N, C-alpha and C positions, 0 to 999 in steps of 0.2 A: 607618483610615477607618471611620466608623460607618455602619451600614446605615440605610435609611429606617425599618425596623421599630423599631430602637433609638431613633431620634429621636421616633417616635410614642409609644413607651413613656415616654420622658423627659417629653414634653409632658403626657401623662396623669398622670404622677406629680406634676408641678408644679401641676396645676389642681385636684386634689382626690383623694378616695379612688378607688382603682382597683378595678374589679370583679375577681372571682376569675378569670374566664375572659374576657378581652377578645376582641372579634370582630376578627380580623385584617382589615386593609384589602385585602390581596392575599396570595396564597399565597407563602410565602418561597421563594427560589430553591433549587433542588436543590443539594446540596453538590458534585455533579459537573458542574454547569452551568458553561460557560465563555463569555466574552464573544466577540462577533463580532470585536472588535479583536484579541484574543489569537489567534483562529483565522486571521485575516488575516496577522498577523505570523509565526505558525508556518508558514503556507503559503508566504509569501514566502521565509522562511529555507530551508525544504525545497526550494523551487523553485530558489533560487540555488545551493544545494549540489548539487542534481540536475543543473543546467546545467553547473556546474563539473566534475562527474563525467562528464557526457556529452561535454564537450570533451576531457577526458583519454581517454575511451573512444574517441573518434574518433582522437585521437593514437595510441592503442594500435593501432587497426585500420590507420591510415596507416603506422605503423612495420612492422606485419606485412606489409602489401601492398608496401611499399618494399623490405623485406629479402628477402621470399620469394615475392612475386608472387601468382598465383592458379593454381597448378599442383598436382602430385601431393603435394609436400611440405606445402603449406598444407592440402590436403584431409586429410592424415593428422593434422595437429595439430587441425583442426576436429572430427574424429571424437572425439579425446580431449577436446576442449573441451565435448563433450556432457555430461560428468560435472559440471563446475562449473556449467553452465547448468541442469541438472536440480537440482543441490544448492542453487543460489541460489533457485530457485522453491520447493522444498520447505522449505528451512531458513531463508530470510531473508524472501522477499517474500510468500509465500502460506501455506504449510503451518504453519510455526512461529508466524507472526503470528496466524493464525486460531485457534490453540489457546491461545497464551500471552497475547495482548492481553486477551481476555475474562477469562482466569484472573487476571491481575494487576489488572485493573479491578475484579473482584469482591473480591479481597483488599484493595485500597485502599478500596473502599466499606465493607467490614467494619471496617477500621482507623478510618475516619471515623466509624462508628457507635459506636466504643468497645467492640468485642466483647471480653469478658473472656478472659484466657488469653494465650498467646504472640502476638507480633506476627504477623498473618496473612501479611504479605509475606515476612518472613524465613522463616517456616515453609514457605511455598510453595517458596522457593528451596532450602531444605534438603531438601525432599522430592523435588524434580524434577531439579535440576542434576546431582548425582552419577550418577544412573541414566541421564540423557541422555548424559553424557560416555562412559559405558561402552558404550552402544548405538552411538553414533557411531564410536567407536574400532574396535569390531568390524566395523561396516559398511565403514569405510575399509580395514581389513586384508583383508576379503573381496574388495573391488574390486581391490586391488593384486595379489592372488594370481590372481584370475579375469580379468585384463586381456585375455589372448588370446581367451577365450570372448566377452567383452563386445564386443571389436572385430569379431569374426566375426558377432555378432548385429546390431550397429549398421550396419555397412557391408560386407556380404558381397561387394560388387563391387570392393573395393580390390585392385589387382594385387600390392602388396607391403605387407602389414599390419604388418610388424615395427616400422616407425617409429611407427605409430599406437599399438601396444602399449606401446612405451617411453614415449611421451608420456602415455598413459592412466595408467600406474603413478605418474607424477609428479602428475598432476592429481587422482588419487583421494584424495590426502591432504587435499584441501580439504573433504571430507565432515565431518571433525571441526572444522576451523577455521571453516567456514561455519556449522555448527550452533551453535558458541559465539557467533559474531557475530550470528546470528539470535536467539538467546536474549537477549543483551544488548539488541538493538534492540527486541524486543517489550517487555521490562521497562522500558526507558527511555521508550518512547513511551506506555506506560500511565501513567507518571509525568509525562507531558506534557513530556518533554525530547526535543528534536529535533535538536540540534546534532551530537552525537556519532553518532547513527544516520545522519544525512544525510551525514556525511563519510566513511563507510566505503568507498564506491566511489571516492572521490578517492584514498584511500590504496591501494586495491587496484590501480587502473589505473596509478598512479604507480610502484608497485613492478614491475609487469609491464613497463612501458616501459623502466625502468632496467635490468632484468635482460636484456631483449632487446638493448638497445644495447651492454651490456658483454660479453655472452657469445655473441652471434649468430655471430661469426666462428669461434668454437671449437666451439660446441655445435649450431649450426644451429637448426632450429625447436624443438629440445628446450629451448632457452633460454626460449621463450615458455611452455612447459609448467612449467618451474621457476619462472618468474615468477608463474604462477597459484598454485602451492603457497605461495610466500612471500607473495603478496598476500593470501591467505586468512588467514594468521597476522596480517598487519597490520590486517585488518578487526576481528578479535577484540581485539587489543591497543589499538586506538584507542578502544574503548568501555569496556573493563574499569575504568579509574579512575573514570569518571563513574558507573557503576553501583555500584561499591564505596562511593563517597561517599554515595549515597542509601540503601544498605542499612545502612551504619554509623551513619546519622543516627538520633537518638532518635525512636521512632515518634510520640510525643506532639507533636512540633513541631520547631523548629530549634535547640533547646538553650538558648533564652532562659528565665531563671528565671521561674517562675510566680508572679504577684502574688497576695496574699491575696484570696480571693474570686473569683479569675479562673477561667475554665474551662480545660480541658486545652490549648486553643490560645492561652492567654494573653490572652483577651478578658475584660474585667471583667464579672462576672456580676451582674445586677441582683437586687434583693431579690425573692424569689419565683420566680426563673427556674428552669428545669429544669436537670438535671445536665449537659446539653450546652451550657449557656449561652444557651438560647433567651431573648431579652430580655423580661423582665417577664411571662412566661407562667406562671401557677401551674397546678399539676396539679389539675384538677377531678375530681370523682367520676366514675368511668367512663373517665377519660383514660388513655392508655397510660403506662407507667412511665418513658418518655423525655420526658414533658412535652408530648406532642401535645395542643393545647388542645381539650378537649371531643370528642376522637375516641375513641370506645369501640372496644374490640377485638371485632369481630364474629366469629361462629363461622367458623373456617376461615382467619382472617387470621393474618399472621405475628406473632411475639412483639413486634415493634416497633409493632404497631397500625396498619400502613398499610392504609387502607380499600380493600377490593375486591381485594386481592392474596391470593389463596387459597394455602394451603400444601398443594401437591399431594403425594400419597403419593410418598415417595422424594425430595422436593425437599430442598435443602440446609437446614441447621438455621437459617440466617439469613433464610429466606424468599425467596431469590433467585427472582424470578418465572419460573416455567416452566423452571428449570434443574434437571432431574431428576438424581438420583444413581443410576446404574445399579449393578447388582451387580458387585462387584469394582472399583468406582471408588476413586480415590486419596483418602483422607481426610486424610492428612498435609498440613498447609498450608492446610486449610480449603477446598479447591477440588476439585470433582468432575471429576477427569481420567478420563472414561469411555473405555473402549476403543473404543466406537462413534464418539465424536467424533474421536479421533485417526485411526481408520481412514477415516472419511468425508473428513476433510481431506486425508489422504495420497492417497487415491484420486482426489480432484478435482485435486490439484496434479500428480500423475503424469499424469493424462489431459490436463491443459492443456499440460504440457511435452512430452508425447509427440508433439505436432505437429512439433516439431523433429526428433525421431527418425524420424518418417515421411518428412519431407523428405530427410534424409540417406540413408535406406534406399533410396528411389527414385532419388535423384540419384547414388548410388554407381555405378549402371549407365550413367550418361551419360558423355560425354567428360570427361577430366580438367579440373578447374576449375569444374565445375557446382556442387559443394558450396560452393566459395569465393564464387561469384557470389551464390548464395542467402544466404550468411552476410553478406556486405557489404551487400546490399540490405536485409536484415532489420534490421541494426544501425542503418542510417541512417533507414529508414522508421519505425522504432519510437521515434525521438526525440520526436515530438509526443505519443505515448502515454505515455512516461515522464514528461514534464512534466505532463500532465493527471492522472496517477495520484498526483502529490504532494498533490492535494486530498484524495484518499481516504486516503492514508497519514496525514495530519494528523487527519482527522475520524473515522477508524475507532475510535481509543480513546474519543472522545467518544460515539459511538454505543454502543459496548460498555458504557461507564459508565452511560449513560442506561438501557440495558436492565437492567443490574445493579441500578439503583435503582428500576425499575418505571415509568420515564417513557417509555412507548412512543411517545407523541405527539411528544416532542422528538426521538426517534430517527428517526421517520418523516419529519418535516419536514427534518431534516438530510440524510437519504439522498436525498430528492427534489431538494433544491437541488443537492446534489453531482452527481447524474446529469446534470442540465442543464448545469451549469457545465463539467464534464469533457467533455461532448459538444461544446460550443462550442470548447474549447481544442484538442481532437484533430482536429476537422473543419477548423479553420483550418490546422493543420499538414498535414492530408491534401491540401488544395487546393494548398499550396505544393509538396509532394513530387511530386504528379502533374504539375504544370505545369513544374517545373524539374528533373526527375530527371536528364537527361543532363548539364546543367551542374553540378549538385551533385556527381555522381560524378566528373566530370572534375576539378573543383577539389579534391576531397578525396583522390583515389586515383591519378590518372593520372600516375605518375612511377615511376622505377626499373623494377622487374620487372612493373609493372601497365601493360598495353598499352591502346591505343585500342579493340581488340576486347573486352577485359575491361570497359571503360567502357560500351560499347554493350549488352553482355549484362546487366551489373548494373543499368543504368538501366531496361531493359525489365522485368526482374524486379521492381524496386522499385516501379514504377508499379502493377503488379498487387498486390503486397503491400499497398500503401496502401489498397486497397479494403476490407481487413479491419481497419483500425485502429480504427474505431468499435466493431466487434464485440469486439476485444481489450480495449478500454477498458471497455466496459459489462460484460463478463464479470468483469473485475477489481473493478469497483465493486459489481455486483449480488451476487456471492457473499458479500461481507461482510455483507449483510443476512441471509443464512441462518446464518452462523457466529457473528455477534455475540451471539446469544442464549446461547452456551455449550452448546448441545445438538447432538447428532448429527443431522444432516440428510442423508438419502441422496438427496434430489432433485438437488443440484448434481453429485455424481459420476455419477448416472444420465444426466443430460442432457449432461454432458461426454463420457460414453461414446458417446452418440448422435452428437455432433459429431465425435469421433475416427473412428467408423465411416464417417461421411460423407466425412471427409477422406481416409481410406484408399481408399474406392471411387472418389472423384473423381480422386485422384492416379494410381491404376492406369489409369484411362481416359485422363487428359489428358497423362500424361508422354510417351506415344508420339506425340501430336499436336503438342504445344507445348513439350516439354522442360521446362526449369526454370520457365518461365512457367506451364505447366500445373500444376506442383506448388505454386507460389505462389498460383494461383487456387483450388486445392482448399483450401489453408490458410485463405484469406479466407472461402470459403463455409462451411467447417466451423465456424469460430469465430463467424461471424454467426448461424448456426443455433443454436448454444449460447446466445448472448446473448438471442435472441428467446425461447427456451424458459425461460431463467432469469427474464426479465421477466414472462412469462405465469404462472410458477409462484409468484410472491410471494403471500403470504397470511398467515393467523394463525400459522403455524409459523415465520414469519420476521418481519422488520419489515414491517408491513402498508402497503406503499406503494400509493398510489392509481394503478393502472395506466393508466386512460384519461387522467388528468392528465399523467402522465409521458410517455406516447406522444405526446400533443399538443405537449408542450414540446420533445420531441426532434425533431419534424418541422420546426421552424423553423430550427435550425442546419443540418439536412440540406439544406433548400432553399437556404440561404445558401451552403453549400459547393458545390453544383452550379453556381451562378452564378459563384462565385469561381474555380472550376477552369477554366471556360470563359474567363474574363477572363485568368487567369494563362497559359494556353496561348497565347492571342492575343498577350499582351505579350511572352512569351519568344520567340515566332516573329519578332518585329519587330526584335530586336537580334542583332548578330553577336558571336561569341566567347562562351565559357562564362561569364565573369564578368558581362558586360553582359546576356546572356540570363537568367542566374539572377537578377540584380538586378531586371530589368524584370518578369519573371514573378512574383517574390516580391512586388514592390510592387503590381502590378495585383491579384493574388489577395487580398492583405491588405486593400487599400482597398475592393474590392468586397464582401468578406466582412463587414467591419465596417459598411459602409453597409447591406447587406441585413439584417444582424443588428439594426441600429438600427430599420430599417423594420418588421421582424417582431417586434421586442422580444424577441429570443431571450435566454433566461436573465435576463429583466428588465434588459437592458442599458441601457435608457433611464434607469433610476433610479440607475445607477452613478456618473455624473459629479457628481451633486448633493452627496453628502456630502463630496466632495473640496474644493470651494471653501469649504464651511462649516467644515471642519476647519482650513483655512488661515486663514479670516477670524477664527475665534474667538480664537486666541492673539494676533493683531494687535490685535483690538478690546480684549482684556483689557489689553494693554500700554498702549494709548492711555488707557484709563480710569485705570490705575494711575499713569501719568505726570501726569495732572491732579491 
């Protein structure tokens, strides 16, 4: 397919002599720009895979509840479950992604600019992967050896910690497998490949379920811990072939022979075009050596002549805007892996995941089953958040690529749209969870060893958890604005620390008054405070989001959620039985939320239906004309 710029150049060539430097009608699209249609398809794919993984995750929790209930044995496993929960946050979802997605995005941008020397992507892998494997293997070995100390630290109130220690030694092996899975996920998403990364939790949960079903009678709850260890290996293996194919591919393209006069991407090069195949653009005096038409290299600009992007002291040699190279940074692979960046990301991820540690620390002193009630409530309540986060998972590589190319405006607009859309998705789910919590828990878990008392306790906790879902979602989205620049930012871990301190203080005060519900409330308050501080802290050192505009946009879905929750509670109370109550509450909450979102135009919802009929009409119209 030929671009509009190429057609303009051909028209000029056919109509007469072409000037040395034509005035472009519009700025050419950035190489890293992607269409809205691609983002929509990628988001739908990721959402579908996430929902499939969520269904299997519910099946995993249902199997755990059915086989082992919500007692001391399950509490022991959930203490060991803390290791894979922390590892998934550090090595798959947040920590590894925040470091590696910008790294691979910058390497791909350098490859696209034709940087001389070794392929930047392969060099990055060669420089980082072996060292990462050694570090992860050492960490896993330390956790296996120190399991008794770790259990004593995480849950000092357990009456018999031996079972928790045995399970922890099995789950500790996931540090290495999760790390490899997270590395592959970050690399593939930077390449805009979402199928294999989206399927990893499907493989993970399927292996855990199978292991529990086969070995529960013989191993007890240790079978679940073994399933975690085997599931981590399945996550890495599911992505390895896809990543290998991309790394083995020739950097210049897809292996298609290059035609005479074509550029390195196989596109025919017009006479007088620049060496990157810019159509019909000759290099005028003062233009940069890449053929940028009439753009002189100002003092302080990078060697590609990008206007206004100054080459800061210590910045990378390709002029990555604002990506400074600290002393001791990794130069192999052409990416500045600064110690500060890695430390900032890890501190933030540990602080975010430490809320689970705080919950289990305080809940270990409550009657047996409290840890299990908190766990089941959290897993179900966070399903809307997981679905909303798929938007950010897809667009984070887009934002990082835009930053790597110096297109800050494109990154800002993308982040602002994502925040509003994610808020709408998670708040709709919040309304349903609060309105239908007892029926949801009854339908999902109340069978086998899981009693009616467990259902009531879990539903009460789940309603409180849901109050923090917007905060959890905004934290996950906003922090990407800080780390997508590839620089060390200490503001996110600092405000995450403030949120953790608030959670600890509120938990210590509320656990004696409200038990597990008080712990869940402290979690919601702490993460909401962190989200507010992250939003207020956005500025020049991150993606410069317009805070008043975002705050006004977020107020609309919040108002819709309040009305939808009231409607859902009323609808659920009118029906008898868990199935009918859940269906009525879900229907009322959904209808009222969508109606209020339409009235308030939350996330521009009024404009969404119009492209759909147009996209349906266009092919039909074309077929009718073709038939005549």
